[in-house]
PDB file with SEQRES, HELIX, SHEET and CRYST1 records, atoms N, CA, C and O in Angstrom:
SEQRES   1 A   60  MET LYS ARG TYR ARG LEU ILE LYS ASP TYR ARG ASP ILE          
SEQRES   2 A   60  TYR ASN LYS GLY THR ILE PHE PHE LEU ILE SER GLU SER          
SEQRES   3 A   60  GLU PHE ILE GLY VAL LYS GLU TYR VAL LEU GLN THR LYS          
SEQRES   4 A   60  ASN LEU ASP GLY LYS ILE ILE LEU SER GLU LYS GLU LEU          
SEQRES   5 A   60  LYS GLY PHE PHE ARG GLN ILE PHE                              
HELIX    1 AA1 GLU A   49  PHE A   55  1                                   7    
SHEET    1 AA1 5 LYS A  44  SER A  48  0                                        
SHEET    2 AA1 5 VAL A  31  THR A  38 -1                                        
SHEET    3 AA1 5 ILE A  19  PHE A  28 -1                                        
SHEET    4 AA1 5 ARG A   3  LEU A   6 -1                                        
SHEET    5 AA1 5 PHE A  56  ILE A  59 -1                                        
CRYST1    1.000    1.000    1.000  90.00  90.00  90.00 P 1           1          
ATOM      1  N   MET A   1     -10.002  16.996  -6.165  1.00  0.00           N  
ATOM      2  CA  MET A   1      -8.774  16.322  -5.873  1.00  0.00           C  
ATOM      3  C   MET A   1      -8.843  15.063  -6.733  1.00  0.00           C  
ATOM      4  O   MET A   1      -9.863  14.386  -6.865  1.00  0.00           O  
ATOM      5  N   LYS A   2      -7.603  14.796  -7.337  1.00  0.00           N  
ATOM      6  CA  LYS A   2      -7.481  13.588  -8.239  1.00  0.00           C  
ATOM      7  C   LYS A   2      -7.344  12.348  -7.440  1.00  0.00           C  
ATOM      8  O   LYS A   2      -6.653  12.302  -6.422  1.00  0.00           O  
ATOM      9  N   ARG A   3      -8.013  11.340  -7.916  1.00  0.00           N  
ATOM     10  CA  ARG A   3      -7.893   9.990  -7.262  1.00  0.00           C  
ATOM     11  C   ARG A   3      -7.278   9.010  -8.214  1.00  0.00           C  
ATOM     12  O   ARG A   3      -7.566   8.998  -9.411  1.00  0.00           O  
ATOM     13  N   TYR A   4      -6.408   8.170  -7.643  1.00  0.00           N  
ATOM     14  CA  TYR A   4      -5.766   7.144  -8.448  1.00  0.00           C  
ATOM     15  C   TYR A   4      -5.928   5.725  -7.766  1.00  0.00           C  
ATOM     16  O   TYR A   4      -5.902   5.622  -6.539  1.00  0.00           O  
ATOM     17  N   ARG A   5      -6.092   4.659  -8.582  1.00  0.00           N  
ATOM     18  CA  ARG A   5      -6.154   3.341  -8.250  1.00  0.00           C  
ATOM     19  C   ARG A   5      -4.906   2.548  -8.680  1.00  0.00           C  
ATOM     20  O   ARG A   5      -4.501   2.608  -9.841  1.00  0.00           O  
ATOM     21  N   LEU A   6      -4.291   1.794  -7.722  1.00  0.00           N  
ATOM     22  CA  LEU A   6      -3.095   1.039  -8.010  1.00  0.00           C  
ATOM     23  C   LEU A   6      -3.434  -0.121  -8.861  1.00  0.00           C  
ATOM     24  O   LEU A   6      -4.320  -0.892  -8.494  1.00  0.00           O  
ATOM     25  N   ILE A   7      -2.781  -0.309  -9.998  1.00  0.00           N  
ATOM     26  CA  ILE A   7      -3.106  -1.372 -11.002  1.00  0.00           C  
ATOM     27  C   ILE A   7      -2.225  -2.591 -10.793  1.00  0.00           C  
ATOM     28  O   ILE A   7      -2.510  -3.669 -11.314  1.00  0.00           O  
ATOM     29  N   LYS A   8      -1.201  -2.428 -10.062  1.00  0.00           N  
ATOM     30  CA  LYS A   8      -0.336  -3.647  -9.723  1.00  0.00           C  
ATOM     31  C   LYS A   8       0.308  -3.375  -8.372  1.00  0.00           C  
ATOM     32  O   LYS A   8       0.462  -2.224  -7.964  1.00  0.00           O  
ATOM     33  N   ASP A   9       0.691  -4.477  -7.668  1.00  0.00           N  
ATOM     34  CA  ASP A   9       1.269  -4.283  -6.346  1.00  0.00           C  
ATOM     35  C   ASP A   9       2.476  -3.304  -6.445  1.00  0.00           C  
ATOM     36  O   ASP A   9       3.184  -3.293  -7.452  1.00  0.00           O  
ATOM     37  N   TYR A  10       2.685  -2.538  -5.455  1.00  0.00           N  
ATOM     38  CA  TYR A  10       3.696  -1.568  -5.398  1.00  0.00           C  
ATOM     39  C   TYR A  10       4.667  -1.793  -4.228  1.00  0.00           C  
ATOM     40  O   TYR A  10       4.386  -1.539  -3.057  1.00  0.00           O  
ATOM     41  N   ARG A  11       5.846  -2.296  -4.662  1.00  0.00           N  
ATOM     42  CA  ARG A  11       6.997  -2.589  -3.694  1.00  0.00           C  
ATOM     43  C   ARG A  11       6.532  -3.412  -2.491  1.00  0.00           C  
ATOM     44  O   ARG A  11       7.008  -3.204  -1.375  1.00  0.00           O  
ATOM     45  N   ASP A  12       5.599  -4.350  -2.717  1.00  0.00           N  
ATOM     46  CA  ASP A  12       5.126  -5.229  -1.537  1.00  0.00           C  
ATOM     47  C   ASP A  12       4.662  -4.499  -0.384  1.00  0.00           C  
ATOM     48  O   ASP A  12       4.629  -5.048   0.717  1.00  0.00           O  
ATOM     49  N   ILE A  13       4.284  -3.250  -0.556  1.00  0.00           N  
ATOM     50  CA  ILE A  13       3.692  -2.447   0.515  1.00  0.00           C  
ATOM     51  C   ILE A  13       2.206  -2.315   0.349  1.00  0.00           C  
ATOM     52  O   ILE A  13       1.423  -2.633   1.243  1.00  0.00           O  
ATOM     53  N   TYR A  14       1.825  -1.826  -0.844  1.00  0.00           N  
ATOM     54  CA  TYR A  14       0.462  -1.553  -1.168  1.00  0.00           C  
ATOM     55  C   TYR A  14       0.018  -2.574  -2.250  1.00  0.00           C  
ATOM     56  O   TYR A  14       0.740  -2.866  -3.203  1.00  0.00           O  
ATOM     57  N   ASN A  15      -1.217  -3.098  -2.042  1.00  0.00           N  
ATOM     58  CA  ASN A  15      -1.798  -4.127  -2.888  1.00  0.00           C  
ATOM     59  C   ASN A  15      -2.575  -3.423  -4.068  1.00  0.00           C  
ATOM     60  O   ASN A  15      -3.018  -2.277  -3.989  1.00  0.00           O  
ATOM     61  N   LYS A  16      -2.684  -4.221  -5.137  1.00  0.00           N  
ATOM     62  CA  LYS A  16      -3.506  -3.809  -6.334  1.00  0.00           C  
ATOM     63  C   LYS A  16      -4.922  -3.368  -5.914  1.00  0.00           C  
ATOM     64  O   LYS A  16      -5.549  -4.017  -5.077  1.00  0.00           O  
ATOM     65  N   GLY A  17      -5.404  -2.308  -6.474  1.00  0.00           N  
ATOM     66  CA  GLY A  17      -6.708  -1.820  -6.079  1.00  0.00           C  
ATOM     67  C   GLY A  17      -6.825  -0.819  -5.011  1.00  0.00           C  
ATOM     68  O   GLY A  17      -7.918  -0.317  -4.753  1.00  0.00           O  
ATOM     69  N   THR A  18      -5.722  -0.495  -4.359  1.00  0.00           N  
ATOM     70  CA  THR A  18      -5.683   0.505  -3.279  1.00  0.00           C  
ATOM     71  C   THR A  18      -5.989   1.901  -3.955  1.00  0.00           C  
ATOM     72  O   THR A  18      -5.565   2.175  -5.077  1.00  0.00           O  
ATOM     73  N   ILE A  19      -6.728   2.734  -3.218  1.00  0.00           N  
ATOM     74  CA  ILE A  19      -7.091   4.018  -3.775  1.00  0.00           C  
ATOM     75  C   ILE A  19      -6.262   5.049  -3.096  1.00  0.00           C  
ATOM     76  O   ILE A  19      -6.096   5.016  -1.877  1.00  0.00           O  
ATOM     77  N   PHE A  20      -5.698   6.031  -3.911  1.00  0.00           N  
ATOM     78  CA  PHE A  20      -4.906   7.091  -3.418  1.00  0.00           C  
ATOM     79  C   PHE A  20      -5.389   8.430  -3.872  1.00  0.00           C  
ATOM     80  O   PHE A  20      -6.001   8.547  -4.933  1.00  0.00           O  
ATOM     81  N   PHE A  21      -5.130   9.428  -3.101  1.00  0.00           N  
ATOM     82  CA  PHE A  21      -5.442  10.751  -3.476  1.00  0.00           C  
ATOM     83  C   PHE A  21      -4.121  11.487  -3.833  1.00  0.00           C  
ATOM     84  O   PHE A  21      -3.089  11.287  -3.193  1.00  0.00           O  
ATOM     85  N   LEU A  22      -4.189  12.302  -4.826  1.00  0.00           N  
ATOM     86  CA  LEU A  22      -2.878  13.170  -5.135  1.00  0.00           C  
ATOM     87  C   LEU A  22      -3.002  14.338  -4.232  1.00  0.00           C  
ATOM     88  O   LEU A  22      -3.998  15.058  -4.287  1.00  0.00           O  
ATOM     89  N   ILE A  23      -1.996  14.562  -3.374  1.00  0.00           N  
ATOM     90  CA  ILE A  23      -2.061  15.660  -2.474  1.00  0.00           C  
ATOM     91  C   ILE A  23      -0.959  16.713  -2.758  1.00  0.00           C  
ATOM     92  O   ILE A  23      -0.996  17.825  -2.232  1.00  0.00           O  
ATOM     93  N   SER A  24      -0.017  16.342  -3.574  1.00  0.00           N  
ATOM     94  CA  SER A  24       0.959  17.334  -4.026  1.00  0.00           C  
ATOM     95  C   SER A  24       1.659  16.947  -5.385  1.00  0.00           C  
ATOM     96  O   SER A  24       1.968  15.790  -5.668  1.00  0.00           O  
ATOM     97  N   GLU A  25       1.867  17.988  -6.157  1.00  0.00           N  
ATOM     98  CA  GLU A  25       2.548  17.770  -7.489  1.00  0.00           C  
ATOM     99  C   GLU A  25       3.539  18.905  -7.551  1.00  0.00           C  
ATOM    100  O   GLU A  25       3.204  20.071  -7.343  1.00  0.00           O  
ATOM    101  N   SER A  26       4.826  18.516  -7.857  1.00  0.00           N  
ATOM    102  CA  SER A  26       5.875  19.559  -8.034  1.00  0.00           C  
ATOM    103  C   SER A  26       6.821  19.241  -9.219  1.00  0.00           C  
ATOM    104  O   SER A  26       6.956  18.092  -9.640  1.00  0.00           O  
ATOM    105  N   GLU A  27       7.438  20.260  -9.711  1.00  0.00           N  
ATOM    106  CA  GLU A  27       8.325  20.029 -10.755  1.00  0.00           C  
ATOM    107  C   GLU A  27       9.498  20.884 -10.543  1.00  0.00           C  
ATOM    108  O   GLU A  27       9.320  22.080 -10.310  1.00  0.00           O  
ATOM    109  N   PHE A  28      10.761  20.355 -10.604  1.00  0.00           N  
ATOM    110  CA  PHE A  28      12.016  21.117 -10.523  1.00  0.00           C  
ATOM    111  C   PHE A  28      12.909  20.714 -11.697  1.00  0.00           C  
ATOM    112  O   PHE A  28      13.233  19.542 -11.888  1.00  0.00           O  
ATOM    113  N   ILE A  29      13.282  21.694 -12.450  1.00  0.00           N  
ATOM    114  CA  ILE A  29      14.112  21.447 -13.646  1.00  0.00           C  
ATOM    115  C   ILE A  29      13.713  20.222 -14.504  1.00  0.00           C  
ATOM    116  O   ILE A  29      14.518  19.371 -14.883  1.00  0.00           O  
ATOM    117  N   GLY A  30      12.415  20.219 -14.765  1.00  0.00           N  
ATOM    118  CA  GLY A  30      11.896  19.060 -15.636  1.00  0.00           C  
ATOM    119  C   GLY A  30      11.663  17.807 -15.012  1.00  0.00           C  
ATOM    120  O   GLY A  30      11.165  16.902 -15.682  1.00  0.00           O  
ATOM    121  N   VAL A  31      11.982  17.617 -13.706  1.00  0.00           N  
ATOM    122  CA  VAL A  31      11.709  16.407 -12.966  1.00  0.00           C  
ATOM    123  C   VAL A  31      10.399  16.601 -12.107  1.00  0.00           C  
ATOM    124  O   VAL A  31      10.335  17.429 -11.199  1.00  0.00           O  
ATOM    125  N   LYS A  32       9.426  15.821 -12.445  1.00  0.00           N  
ATOM    126  CA  LYS A  32       8.093  15.896 -11.751  1.00  0.00           C  
ATOM    127  C   LYS A  32       8.070  14.813 -10.564  1.00  0.00           C  
ATOM    128  O   LYS A  32       8.494  13.665 -10.697  1.00  0.00           O  
ATOM    129  N   GLU A  33       7.549  15.307  -9.458  1.00  0.00           N  
ATOM    130  CA  GLU A  33       7.276  14.363  -8.237  1.00  0.00           C  
ATOM    131  C   GLU A  33       5.829  14.512  -7.851  1.00  0.00           C  
ATOM    132  O   GLU A  33       5.207  15.571  -7.943  1.00  0.00           O  
ATOM    133  N   TYR A  34       5.360  13.423  -7.432  1.00  0.00           N  
ATOM    134  CA  TYR A  34       3.971  13.362  -6.912  1.00  0.00           C  
ATOM    135  C   TYR A  34       3.909  12.782  -5.604  1.00  0.00           C  
ATOM    136  O   TYR A  34       4.626  11.823  -5.322  1.00  0.00           O  
ATOM    137  N   VAL A  35       3.055  13.319  -4.727  1.00  0.00           N  
ATOM    138  CA  VAL A  35       2.841  12.712  -3.396  1.00  0.00           C  
ATOM    139  C   VAL A  35       1.410  12.247  -3.350  1.00  0.00           C  
ATOM    140  O   VAL A  35       0.473  12.997  -3.620  1.00  0.00           O  
ATOM    141  N   LEU A  36       1.266  10.953  -2.989  1.00  0.00           N  
ATOM    142  CA  LEU A  36       0.006  10.384  -3.005  1.00  0.00           C  
ATOM    143  C   LEU A  36      -0.257   9.815  -1.530  1.00  0.00           C  
ATOM    144  O   LEU A  36       0.609   9.212  -0.897  1.00  0.00           O  
ATOM    145  N   GLN A  37      -1.508  10.065  -1.069  1.00  0.00           N  
ATOM    146  CA  GLN A  37      -1.957   9.653   0.228  1.00  0.00           C  
ATOM    147  C   GLN A  37      -3.047   8.460   0.101  1.00  0.00           C  
ATOM    148  O   GLN A  37      -3.960   8.579  -0.717  1.00  0.00           O  
ATOM    149  N   THR A  38      -2.954   7.460   0.812  1.00  0.00           N  
ATOM    150  CA  THR A  38      -3.933   6.395   0.832  1.00  0.00           C  
ATOM    151  C   THR A  38      -5.352   6.953   1.213  1.00  0.00           C  
ATOM    152  O   THR A  38      -5.449   7.929   1.957  1.00  0.00           O  
ATOM    153  N   LYS A  39      -6.368   6.360   0.728  1.00  0.00           N  
ATOM    154  CA  LYS A  39      -7.691   6.804   1.063  1.00  0.00           C  
ATOM    155  C   LYS A  39      -8.117   6.703   2.465  1.00  0.00           C  
ATOM    156  O   LYS A  39      -8.951   7.462   2.959  1.00  0.00           O  
ATOM    157  N   ASN A  40      -7.451   5.626   3.178  1.00  0.00           N  
ATOM    158  CA  ASN A  40      -7.811   5.492   4.538  1.00  0.00           C  
ATOM    159  C   ASN A  40      -6.660   6.138   5.472  1.00  0.00           C  
ATOM    160  O   ASN A  40      -6.597   5.852   6.668  1.00  0.00           O  
ATOM    161  N   LEU A  41      -5.818   6.965   4.896  1.00  0.00           N  
ATOM    162  CA  LEU A  41      -4.775   7.688   5.517  1.00  0.00           C  
ATOM    163  C   LEU A  41      -3.698   6.839   6.252  1.00  0.00           C  
ATOM    164  O   LEU A  41      -3.112   7.280   7.240  1.00  0.00           O  
ATOM    165  N   ASP A  42      -3.468   5.658   5.755  1.00  0.00           N  
ATOM    166  CA  ASP A  42      -2.438   4.756   6.361  1.00  0.00           C  
ATOM    167  C   ASP A  42      -1.124   5.161   6.010  1.00  0.00           C  
ATOM    168  O   ASP A  42      -0.240   4.914   6.829  1.00  0.00           O  
ATOM    169  N   GLY A  43      -0.799   5.782   4.867  1.00  0.00           N  
ATOM    170  CA  GLY A  43       0.493   6.225   4.487  1.00  0.00           C  
ATOM    171  C   GLY A  43       0.554   7.076   3.215  1.00  0.00           C  
ATOM    172  O   GLY A  43      -0.455   7.261   2.535  1.00  0.00           O  
ATOM    173  N   LYS A  44       1.677   7.559   2.920  1.00  0.00           N  
ATOM    174  CA  LYS A  44       1.819   8.385   1.687  1.00  0.00           C  
ATOM    175  C   LYS A  44       3.118   7.823   1.014  1.00  0.00           C  
ATOM    176  O   LYS A  44       3.963   7.152   1.606  1.00  0.00           O  
ATOM    177  N   ILE A  45       3.162   8.189  -0.300  1.00  0.00           N  
ATOM    178  CA  ILE A  45       4.354   7.807  -1.114  1.00  0.00           C  
ATOM    179  C   ILE A  45       4.706   8.934  -2.033  1.00  0.00           C  
ATOM    180  O   ILE A  45       3.835   9.652  -2.523  1.00  0.00           O  
ATOM    181  N   ILE A  46       5.922   9.081  -2.256  1.00  0.00           N  
ATOM    182  CA  ILE A  46       6.520  10.019  -3.226  1.00  0.00           C  
ATOM    183  C   ILE A  46       6.890   9.339  -4.564  1.00  0.00           C  
ATOM    184  O   ILE A  46       7.656   8.377  -4.512  1.00  0.00           O  
ATOM    185  N   LEU A  47       6.468   9.707  -5.621  1.00  0.00           N  
ATOM    186  CA  LEU A  47       6.613   9.000  -6.865  1.00  0.00           C  
ATOM    187  C   LEU A  47       7.124   9.962  -7.934  1.00  0.00           C  
ATOM    188  O   LEU A  47       6.902  11.172  -7.895  1.00  0.00           O  
ATOM    189  N   SER A  48       7.849   9.325  -8.928  1.00  0.00           N  
ATOM    190  CA  SER A  48       8.328  10.123 -10.087  1.00  0.00           C  
ATOM    191  C   SER A  48       7.110   9.940 -11.119  1.00  0.00           C  
ATOM    192  O   SER A  48       6.180   9.155 -10.929  1.00  0.00           O  
ATOM    193  N   GLU A  49       7.235  10.706 -12.145  1.00  0.00           N  
ATOM    194  CA  GLU A  49       6.108  10.640 -13.228  1.00  0.00           C  
ATOM    195  C   GLU A  49       6.083   9.308 -13.847  1.00  0.00           C  
ATOM    196  O   GLU A  49       4.990   8.827 -14.148  1.00  0.00           O  
ATOM    197  N   LYS A  50       7.192   8.646 -14.073  1.00  0.00           N  
ATOM    198  CA  LYS A  50       7.253   7.283 -14.704  1.00  0.00           C  
ATOM    199  C   LYS A  50       6.570   6.266 -13.790  1.00  0.00           C  
ATOM    200  O   LYS A  50       5.810   5.428 -14.277  1.00  0.00           O  
ATOM    201  N   GLU A  51       6.820   6.316 -12.476  1.00  0.00           N  
ATOM    202  CA  GLU A  51       6.221   5.409 -11.537  1.00  0.00           C  
ATOM    203  C   GLU A  51       4.685   5.589 -11.510  1.00  0.00           C  
ATOM    204  O   GLU A  51       3.918   4.626 -11.504  1.00  0.00           O  
ATOM    205  N   LEU A  52       4.288   6.853 -11.493  1.00  0.00           N  
ATOM    206  CA  LEU A  52       2.886   7.194 -11.452  1.00  0.00           C  
ATOM    207  C   LEU A  52       2.165   6.610 -12.717  1.00  0.00           C  
ATOM    208  O   LEU A  52       1.076   6.046 -12.611  1.00  0.00           O  
ATOM    209  N   LYS A  53       2.780   6.757 -13.866  1.00  0.00           N  
ATOM    210  CA  LYS A  53       2.082   6.216 -15.030  1.00  0.00           C  
ATOM    211  C   LYS A  53       2.144   4.651 -15.099  1.00  0.00           C  
ATOM    212  O   LYS A  53       1.251   4.020 -15.665  1.00  0.00           O  
ATOM    213  N   GLY A  54       3.219   4.042 -14.510  1.00  0.00           N  
ATOM    214  CA  GLY A  54       3.394   2.678 -14.627  1.00  0.00           C  
ATOM    215  C   GLY A  54       2.553   1.859 -13.598  1.00  0.00           C  
ATOM    216  O   GLY A  54       2.169   0.728 -13.896  1.00  0.00           O  
ATOM    217  N   PHE A  55       2.273   2.403 -12.423  1.00  0.00           N  
ATOM    218  CA  PHE A  55       1.537   1.729 -11.391  1.00  0.00           C  
ATOM    219  C   PHE A  55       0.162   2.222 -11.096  1.00  0.00           C  
ATOM    220  O   PHE A  55      -0.555   1.497 -10.406  1.00  0.00           O  
ATOM    221  N   PHE A  56      -0.290   3.337 -11.520  1.00  0.00           N  
ATOM    222  CA  PHE A  56      -1.520   3.961 -11.242  1.00  0.00           C  
ATOM    223  C   PHE A  56      -2.385   4.379 -12.530  1.00  0.00           C  
ATOM    224  O   PHE A  56      -1.874   4.714 -13.599  1.00  0.00           O  
ATOM    225  N   ARG A  57      -3.663   4.317 -12.300  1.00  0.00           N  
ATOM    226  CA  ARG A  57      -4.736   4.846 -13.191  1.00  0.00           C  
ATOM    227  C   ARG A  57      -5.559   5.849 -12.563  1.00  0.00           C  
ATOM    228  O   ARG A  57      -6.030   5.644 -11.444  1.00  0.00           O  
ATOM    229  N   GLN A  58      -5.768   6.908 -13.189  1.00  0.00           N  
ATOM    230  CA  GLN A  58      -6.702   7.992 -12.548  1.00  0.00           C  
ATOM    231  C   GLN A  58      -8.141   7.428 -12.651  1.00  0.00           C  
ATOM    232  O   GLN A  58      -8.581   6.898 -13.672  1.00  0.00           O  
ATOM    233  N   ILE A  59      -8.825   7.590 -11.507  1.00  0.00           N  
ATOM    234  CA  ILE A  59     -10.321   7.300 -11.521  1.00  0.00           C  
ATOM    235  C   ILE A  59     -11.103   8.530 -11.225  1.00  0.00           C  
ATOM    236  O   ILE A  59     -10.576   9.474 -10.637  1.00  0.00           O  
ATOM    237  N   PHE A  60     -12.348   8.549 -11.616  1.00  0.00           N  
ATOM    238  CA  PHE A  60     -13.204   9.715 -11.498  1.00  0.00           C  
ATOM    239  C   PHE A  60     -14.299   9.504 -10.472  1.00  0.00           C  
ATOM    240  O   PHE A  60     -15.115  10.398 -10.247  1.00  0.00           O  
TER     241      PHE A  60                                                      
END                                                                             
């Protein structure tokens, strides 16, 4: 399972450094969407590919 760390605050909901797990990845006619779940299961967010690359870095 892929893990991502937030590199800057996201919409004043999640703070920098929050860890997320990628739980779903889909593509429909060239548009990719990602669903990420917080590590402590507080919430999940749906992102575009542009948002994923701008706000998150994959961690190993």
